[in-house]
C-alpha positions as CSV (number, residue, x, y, z in Angstrom):
1,X,37.0,33.5,41.9
2,X,36.8,31.8,38.6
3,X,34.0,32.9,36.3
4,X,32.3,30.0,34.5
5,X,31.4,30.6,30.9
6,X,27.9,29.6,30.0
7,X,27.7,26.5,27.8
8,X,26.5,27.2,24.3
9,X,24.5,24.8,22.2
10,X,26.4,23.9,19.1
11,X,24.9,25.3,15.9
12,X,23.3,22.6,13.7
13,X,22.7,23.3,10.1
14,X,22.1,21.3,6.9
15,X,20.6,21.7,3.5
16,X,17.7,19.9,1.7
17,X,20.0,18.2,-0.8
18,X,21.8,16.5,2.1
19,X,18.5,15.4,3.4
20,X,17.4,14.0,0.0
21,X,20.6,12.0,-0.2
22,X,20.2,10.8,3.4
23,X,16.6,9.8,2.7
24,X,17.6,7.6,-0.2
25,X,20.5,5.9,1.7
26,X,18.1,5.0,4.6
27,X,15.4,3.7,2.2
28,X,17.7,1.7,-0.1
29,X,20.2,0.7,2.6
30,X,23.1,1.4,0.3
31,X,25.4,4.3,-0.7
32,X,25.8,3.0,-4.2
33,X,22.0,2.5,-4.8
34,X,21.3,5.9,-3.3
35,X,23.9,7.4,-5.6
36,X,22.1,5.9,-8.6
37,X,18.7,7.2,-7.4
38,X,19.9,10.8,-6.9
39,X,22.4,10.8,-9.9
40,X,25.6,11.2,-7.8
41,X,28.8,9.2,-7.6
42,X,29.1,7.0,-4.5
43,X,32.0,9.2,-3.2
44,X,29.7,12.3,-3.5
45,X,27.0,10.5,-1.5
46,X,29.5,9.5,1.2
47,X,30.8,13.1,1.3
48,X,27.3,14.6,1.8
49,X,26.4,12.1,4.5
50,X,29.7,12.9,6.3
51,X,29.0,16.6,6.1
52,X,25.5,16.0,7.5
53,X,26.8,13.9,10.4
54,X,29.4,16.6,11.0
55,X,26.8,19.3,11.1
56,X,24.6,17.3,13.4
57,X,27.5,16.3,15.6
58,X,26.6,12.6,15.8
59,X,26.5,9.4,13.7
60,X,23.3,9.0,11.7
61,X,24.1,5.7,9.9
62,X,25.6,2.4,11.0
63,X,27.5,0.3,8.4
64,X,26.7,-3.3,9.1
65,X,28.6,-5.2,6.4
66,X,27.0,-4.3,3.1
67,X,23.9,-3.0,4.8
68,X,23.5,0.6,5.9
69,X,20.9,1.2,8.7
70,X,20.0,4.4,10.6
71,X,21.0,5.0,14.2
72,X,18.3,6.1,16.7
73,X,19.2,9.7,15.9
74,X,19.2,8.8,12.2
75,X,15.6,7.5,12.5
76,X,14.6,10.8,14.1
77,X,16.3,12.8,11.4
78,X,14.8,10.6,8.7
79,X,11.3,11.2,10.0
80,X,11.7,15.0,9.9
81,X,13.5,14.8,6.5
82,X,10.4,13.2,5.0
83,X,8.3,16.1,6.3
84,X,10.7,18.8,5.1
85,X,11.2,17.3,1.7
86,X,7.4,16.9,1.3
87,X,7.0,20.7,2.0
88,X,9.7,21.4,-0.6
89,X,7.9,19.2,-3.1
90,X,4.5,20.8,-2.4
91,X,5.9,24.3,-2.7
92,X,7.5,23.5,-6.1
93,X,4.2,21.9,-7.3
94,X,2.1,24.8,-6.1
95,X,4.3,27.3,-7.9
96,X,4.0,25.2,-11.0
97,X,0.2,25.0,-10.6
98,X,0.1,28.8,-10.2
99,X,2.0,29.2,-13.4
100,X,-0.3,26.7,-15.2
101,X,2.1,23.8,-15.2
102,X,0.4,20.6,-14.0
103,X,3.1,18.0,-13.7
104,X,4.7,15.8,-11.1
105,X,4.7,12.3,-9.6
106,X,2.0,10.8,-7.3
107,X,3.2,8.0,-5.0
108,X,0.3,5.7,-4.5
109,X,0.1,2.5,-2.4
110,X,-2.6,-0.1,-3.0
111,X,-3.7,-3.4,-1.5
112,X,-3.6,-6.3,-3.9
113,X,-7.2,-6.3,-5.3
114,X,-7.5,-2.6,-6.2
115,X,-3.8,-2.4,-7.2
116,X,-4.0,-5.3,-9.7
117,X,-7.6,-5.2,-10.9
118,X,-9.0,-1.7,-10.7
119,X,-6.3,1.0,-10.5
120,X,-4.3,0.2,-13.7
121,X,-7.4,1.1,-15.8
122,X,-8.2,4.2,-13.7
123,X,-4.6,5.4,-13.9
124,X,-4.6,4.9,-17.7
125,X,-7.6,7.1,-18.1
126,X,-6.2,9.7,-15.7
127,X,-3.0,9.8,-17.7
128,X,-4.9,10.8,-20.9
129,X,-6.3,13.8,-19.0
130,X,-3.1,14.7,-17.2
131,X,-0.2,13.5,-19.5
132,X,2.5,15.2,-17.5
133,X,1.6,13.6,-14.2
134,X,3.1,10.2,-13.4
135,X,1.5,7.8,-10.9
136,X,3.9,5.5,-9.2
137,X,1.9,2.5,-7.9
138,X,3.2,0.1,-5.3
139,X,1.2,-3.0,-4.1
140,X,1.3,-4.4,-0.6
141,X,-1.1,-5.7,2.1
142,X,-3.6,-3.2,3.6
143,X,-1.7,-2.9,6.9
144,X,1.6,-2.2,5.2
145,X,0.0,0.5,2.9
146,X,-1.6,2.2,5.9
147,X,1.7,2.4,7.7
148,X,3.5,3.8,4.7
149,X,0.9,6.5,4.2
150,X,1.4,7.5,7.9
151,X,5.2,7.4,7.4
152,X,4.9,9.8,4.5
153,X,6.2,7.3,1.9
154,X,2.9,7.3,0.0
155,X,0.7,10.4,-0.6
156,X,-2.3,8.2,-1.0
157,X,-3.4,4.6,-0.3
158,X,-6.2,2.4,-1.4
159,X,-7.0,-0.4,1.0
160,X,-9.5,-3.2,1.5
161,X,-10.7,-2.4,5.0
162,X,-11.7,0.7,6.8
163,X,-9.0,2.2,8.9
164,X,-9.7,3.2,12.5
165,X,-6.7,5.6,12.6
166,X,-7.9,9.1,13.3
167,X,-4.9,10.6,11.6
168,X,-6.2,9.3,8.2
169,X,-8.9,10.8,6.1
170,X,-10.9,7.9,4.7
171,X,-13.2,8.0,1.6
172,X,-15.2,5.0,0.3
173,X,-14.5,4.1,-3.3
174,X,-15.8,0.7,-4.7
175,X,-17.9,-2.2,-3.4
176,X,-17.0,-5.8,-4.1
177,X,-18.4,-9.3,-3.2
178,X,-16.4,-12.1,-1.6
179,X,-17.3,-15.6,-2.9
180,X,-15.9,-19.1,-2.5
181,X,-13.9,-20.2,-5.5
182,X,-13.5,-23.8,-6.5
183,X,-12.1,-25.5,-9.6
184,X,-14.5,-26.3,-12.4
185,X,-13.7,-30.0,-11.8
186,X,-14.6,-29.8,-8.1
187,X,-17.6,-31.9,-6.8
188,X,-19.2,-28.6,-5.6
189,X,-18.8,-26.8,-9.0
190,X,-22.4,-27.4,-10.0
191,X,-23.8,-26.0,-6.8
192,X,-24.8,-22.4,-5.9
193,X,-24.1,-22.6,-2.2
194,X,-22.1,-24.6,0.4
195,X,-22.6,-24.8,4.1
196,X,-20.0,-23.3,6.5
197,X,-19.7,-26.8,8.2
198,X,-18.8,-28.4,4.8
199,X,-16.4,-25.6,4.0
200,X,-14.6,-26.0,7.4
201,X,-13.6,-29.6,6.4
202,X,-12.4,-28.8,2.9
203,X,-8.6,-28.0,2.3
204,X,-8.5,-24.2,2.4
205,X,-6.0,-21.7,1.0
206,X,-5.7,-18.5,3.1
207,X,-4.3,-15.1,2.4
208,X,-1.5,-13.9,4.6
209,X,-1.8,-11.9,7.8
210,X,-2.4,-8.2,7.1
211,X,-4.5,-8.9,4.0
212,X,-7.7,-6.9,3.7
213,X,-9.4,-9.9,2.2
214,X,-8.4,-12.1,5.2
215,X,-9.6,-9.5,7.6
216,X,-13.0,-9.2,6.0
217,X,-13.4,-13.0,5.8
218,X,-12.5,-13.3,9.5
219,X,-15.1,-10.6,10.5
220,X,-17.9,-12.3,8.6
221,X,-17.1,-15.8,10.0
222,X,-17.0,-14.5,13.6
223,X,-20.3,-12.6,13.0
224,X,-21.8,-15.9,11.9
225,X,-20.7,-17.4,15.2
226,X,-17.7,-19.2,13.8
227,X,-14.1,-19.3,15.1
228,X,-12.5,-17.7,12.0
229,X,-10.1,-19.1,9.5
230,X,-8.3,-21.1,12.2
231,X,-11.2,-23.4,12.4
232,X,-10.7,-24.3,8.7
233,X,-8.4,-27.0,7.4
234,X,-5.8,-24.5,6.2
235,X,-3.3,-26.1,3.9
236,X,-1.4,-23.0,2.7
237,X,-1.1,-19.2,3.2
238,X,-0.2,-17.1,0.1
239,X,0.7,-13.4,-0.2
240,X,-1.4,-12.5,-3.2
241,X,-4.8,-13.4,-4.7
242,X,-3.0,-14.5,-7.9
243,X,-1.1,-17.1,-5.9
244,X,-4.3,-18.3,-4.2
245,X,-6.0,-18.6,-7.6
246,X,-3.1,-20.7,-9.0
247,X,-3.3,-22.9,-5.9
248,X,-7.1,-23.4,-6.5
249,X,-6.5,-24.3,-10.2
250,X,-3.8,-26.8,-9.1
251,X,-6.3,-28.6,-6.8
252,X,-4.5,-27.6,-3.6
253,X,-7.7,-26.3,-2.0
254,X,-10.6,-23.8,-2.2
255,X,-10.6,-20.2,-1.0
256,X,-12.8,-17.1,-0.4
257,X,-11.7,-14.4,-2.8
258,X,-12.9,-11.1,-4.3
259,X,-15.2,-11.3,-7.4
260,X,-12.8,-8.8,-9.0
261,X,-9.9,-11.1,-8.7
262,X,-11.9,-14.0,-10.1
263,X,-13.6,-12.3,-13.0
264,X,-11.4,-13.6,-15.8
265,X,-11.3,-17.2,-14.5
266,X,-15.1,-17.3,-14.0
267,X,-15.8,-15.9,-17.5
268,X,-13.4,-18.6,-18.9
269,X,-15.1,-21.3,-16.9
270,X,-11.9,-22.3,-15.1
271,X,-13.2,-21.5,-11.6
272,X,-16.7,-21.5,-10.2
273,X,-18.1,-19.1,-7.6
274,X,-20.3,-20.2,-4.7
275,X,-21.9,-18.5,-1.8
276,X,-21.5,-19.7,1.7
277,X,-25.0,-20.4,3.2
278,X,-26.0,-17.6,5.6
279,X,-23.1,-15.4,4.7
280,X,-23.6,-12.4,2.3
281,X,-20.0,-11.3,2.1
282,X,-19.4,-7.9,0.6
283,X,-16.5,-5.5,1.1
284,X,-15.5,-2.0,0.3
285,X,-12.3,-0.3,-0.8
286,X,-11.2,2.9,0.7
287,X,-9.0,5.9,-0.2
288,X,-6.8,7.0,2.6
289,X,-4.7,10.1,3.1
290,X,-2.8,11.5,6.0
291,X,-4.7,14.6,7.2
292,X,-1.4,16.2,8.4
293,X,0.0,16.4,4.9
294,X,-0.9,19.0,2.3
295,X,-1.9,17.3,-1.0
296,X,0.0,18.5,-4.0
297,X,-2.0,19.8,-7.0
298,X,-1.5,16.6,-9.0
299,X,-2.5,14.6,-6.0
300,X,-5.7,16.7,-5.6
301,X,-6.5,16.2,-9.2
302,X,-6.0,12.4,-8.8
303,X,-8.3,12.3,-5.7
304,X,-11.1,14.1,-7.6
305,X,-10.6,11.8,-10.6
306,X,-10.6,8.7,-8.4
307,X,-13.8,9.7,-6.5
308,X,-15.6,10.6,-9.7
309,X,-14.5,7.2,-11.3
310,X,-15.7,5.2,-8.3
311,X,-19.2,6.7,-8.7
312,X,-19.4,5.9,-12.4
313,X,-17.8,2.5,-12.5
314,X,-19.8,-0.7,-12.3
315,X,-17.7,-3.6,-11.0
316,X,-18.3,-7.1,-12.3
317,X,-20.9,-9.3,-10.6
318,X,-19.8,-12.9,-10.8
319,X,-22.7,-14.6,-8.9
320,X,-26.1,-14.2,-10.5
């Protein structure tokens, strides 16, 4: 009678440097770009990926022409690679903190308004107190920032609407007001208020889907019994507040925007702010962090600095 040998699971092993290279290839979609990011020749990048795939025993990347994309297994490995590399980074930073060395890079994602109009000043002041800490700031819409924080691409996020995701720790930072902006030459420019009915007939420039500003405007309109932005005469949808402002200046339409975004134009007399009758539209900006991740020492310092700054800072009031 033949004896059957028990099947053994193949040994899978890899090192963190391979994972670092693999992470960059996935994020940049290119071996050459990944090589530049990790300071390796393209041939060395290919060799490390080949060794990693050999160790795993399956393909992790598909080459689709010039684009490189992860396979299903590659997506799984990428997710865990982020977690493992985050642990490595945290250990290195904590060792440095223990030894009295406060340095590193904080990856921060922000929605448009805080990213363009608040954070640059805050980061500048933080840099004077912590000169060896670099803050890498990326700007996107609130939904995108939230997803990237959950994926581990950003340590922190600052967004324009409160997240309902229980995985995120949320802290309130600043308050802002939303107002209707019209050109100085507009027939409404001399008024303080405009009715919702009149506004619904005026050419309107909307922010894109996923924008915190758009989400807040929609909520206020529906609370007031309206049908949301879709009931307006929407003539364009733009991805940034800057683009919306330029559209207003060009006479394309009017729009509801943050006072922070309009402050310079209002002071210069280029745009005029109005309130919508019956709508007192305010909003808040929130700091978000994945509760599953351990904050690095520089990240903890930045959180403390940000919370302290938000209590001290008075944001501009454009409608008086």
